[in-house]
ZAMARGU-4260 file (C-alpha; in steps of 0.2 Angstrom, whole numbers, plus 5000, padded with zeros to 4 digits):
<rodrens>
0) 5422/3526/5595 | 5428/3544/5597 | 5421/3548/5580 | 5404/3541/5585 | 5404/3552/5601
5) 5409/3567/5591 | 5395/3565/5579 | 5383/3562/5593 | 5388/3578/5602 | 5386/3587/5585
10) 5369/3580/5583 | 5364/3585/5601 | 5370/3603/5599 | 5361/3604/5582 | 5345/3598/5591
15) 5347/3610/5605 | 5350/3624/5593 | 5334/3620/5584 | 5324/3619/5600 | 5331/3636/5605
20) 5326/3643/5589 | 5309/3636/5589 | 5307/3643/5607 | 5313/3660/5602 | 5301/3660/5587
25) 5286/3656/5598 | 5291/3670/5610 | 5292/3683/5596 | 5276/3677/5587 | 5263/3691/5587
30) 5246/3688/5593 | 5232/3689/5580 | 5219/3701/5585 | 5201/3704/5578 | 5202/3722/5582
35) 5214/3735/5573 | 5231/3734/5581 | 5237/3751/5584 | 5252/3747/5595 | 5264/3761/5597
40) 5252/3774/5590 | 5252/3791/5599 | 5234/3790/5606 | 5227/3793/5623 | 5242/3799/5632
45) 5233/3814/5639 | 5219/3804/5647 | 5218/3814/5663 | 5200/3818/5670 | 5191/3817/5686
50) 5179/3802/5688 | 5161/3804/5694 | 5166/3804/5712 | 5178/3819/5708 | 5194/3808/5709
55) 5207/3813/5696 | 5211/3798/5685 | 5225/3795/5673 | 5231/3780/5663 | 5243/3775/5678
60) 5227/3772/5689 | 5223/3757/5678 | 5239/3748/5677 | 5237/3729/5679 | 5221/3729/5669
65) 5215/3729/5651 | 5208/3747/5649 | 5193/3750/5637 | 5190/3768/5634 | 5176/3775/5623
70) 5168/3792/5621 | 5149/3796/5622 | 5135/3804/5632 | 5121/3799/5642 | 5107/3804/5631
75) 5115/3795/5616 | 5100/3785/5609 | 5109/3769/5602 | 5128/3768/5601 | 5133/3771/5619
80) 5120/3760/5628 | 5124/3746/5615 | 5143/3748/5618 | 5140/3747/5637 | 5129/3732/5635
85) 5142/3723/5624 | 5156/3727/5636 | 5145/3720/5650 | 5144/3704/5640 | 5163/3704/5636
90) 5166/3705/5655 | 5155/3690/5658 | 5163/3680/5644 | 5180/3683/5652 | 5175/3674/5667
95) 5188/3677/5682 | 5198/3688/5670 | 5183/3700/5669 | 5189/3708/5685 | 5205/3713/5676
100) 5196/3723/5663 | 5191/3741/5666 | 5178/3751/5656 | 5180/3770/5656 | 5166/3780/5648
105) 5172/3798/5644 | 5157/3810/5641 | 5157/3823/5627 | 5142/3832/5634 | 5148/3838/5651
110) 5135/3852/5650 | 5121/3839/5654 | 5131/3824/5660 | 5133/3829/5679 | 5144/3817/5690
115) 5128/3810/5698 | 5120/3806/5681 | 5135/3798/5674 | 5137/3787/5690 | 5119/3781/5689
120) 5121/3778/5670 | 5137/3768/5669 | 5135/3758/5685 | 5118/3751/5680 | 5127/3741/5667
125) 5141/3735/5679 | 5146/3742/5696 | 5164/3743/5691 | 5162/3754/5675 | 5169/3771/5677
130) 5164/3788/5669 | 5175/3803/5667 | 5170/3821/5665 | 5180/3837/5662 | 5175/3855/5658
135) 5174/3860/5639 | 5193/3863/5638 | 5198/3847/5646 | 5186/3837/5636 | 5192/3844/5620
140) 5210/3840/5625 | 5207/3822/5629 | 5197/3819/5614 | 5210/3827/5603 | 5223/3815/5611
145) 5212/3800/5605 | 5208/3809/5589 | 5190/3808/5593 | 5177/3819/5584 | 5162/3826/5593
150) 5150/3841/5589 | 5134/3848/5596 | 5119/3846/5584 | 5104/3858/5587 | 5088/3849/5589
155) 5070/3853/5584 | 5065/3861/5600 | 5073/3877/5606 | 5088/3873/5617 | 5088/3855/5613
160) 5103/3846/5605 | 5111/3829/5602 | 5130/3825/5600 | 5138/3818/5585 | 5154/3808/5590
165) 5166/3795/5585 | 5161/3777/5589 | 5174/3765/5594 | 5184/3758/5608 | 5202/3761/5613
170) 5210/3746/5622 | 5226/3747/5632 | 5236/3733/5639 | 5240/3730/5658 | 5256/3740/5656
175) 5246/3755/5650 | 5251/3754/5631 | 5238/3758/5618 | 5236/3741/5608 | 5219/3740/5599
180) 5205/3750/5591 | 5188/3741/5590 | 5174/3747/5579 | 5157/3750/5586 | 5147/3733/5583
185) 5162/3722/5585 | 5157/3705/5591 | 5158/3702/5610 | 5167/3685/5606 | 5180/3694/5596
190) 5182/3707/5609 | 5184/3695/5624 | 5197/3685/5614 | 5207/3700/5610 | 5207/3706/5628
195) 5211/3689/5635 | 5227/3689/5624 | 5232/3706/5631 | 5229/3699/5649 | 5240/3683/5645
</rodrens>
């Protein structure tokens, strides 16, 4: 009888150990993202600029939300309005979790993008969207922190110009850690799924 009890206890211990191992493996399983996983990269730590209302903003202000940062300018003909439209759709697809996603647009054209113009521009896509604007030096510092390229390109008319700039989105988790880089044109379904995983 004692041998039976002993073998039963051993089987029970083995079963508990297997269950514990499975639980630990599940906890350690990395999520699978559609966007490029850049967790741990030294990107965006110098995000510190005033918003369109003049309020200084840093990464700390967005703790508790998935933060999506991208660089552009108001007169951008295609990439910027497309990205903002896509992010409006992503927020819709997230349902109630959409309120836990913060979109931040950083202008690379502070010469023309005044606070008033920026506010009118981004909030037409969604009232919660923010835009940040610094002077030339502050813009260069923050862009360098994200390894973003931008440059003024002279237009056909005297004094006119466009801005070449990197196209892509940097996504931070609710703890303020950089996690993902999404290429311009990423599907809204894939972005919503990635952001939902960060919010889980």
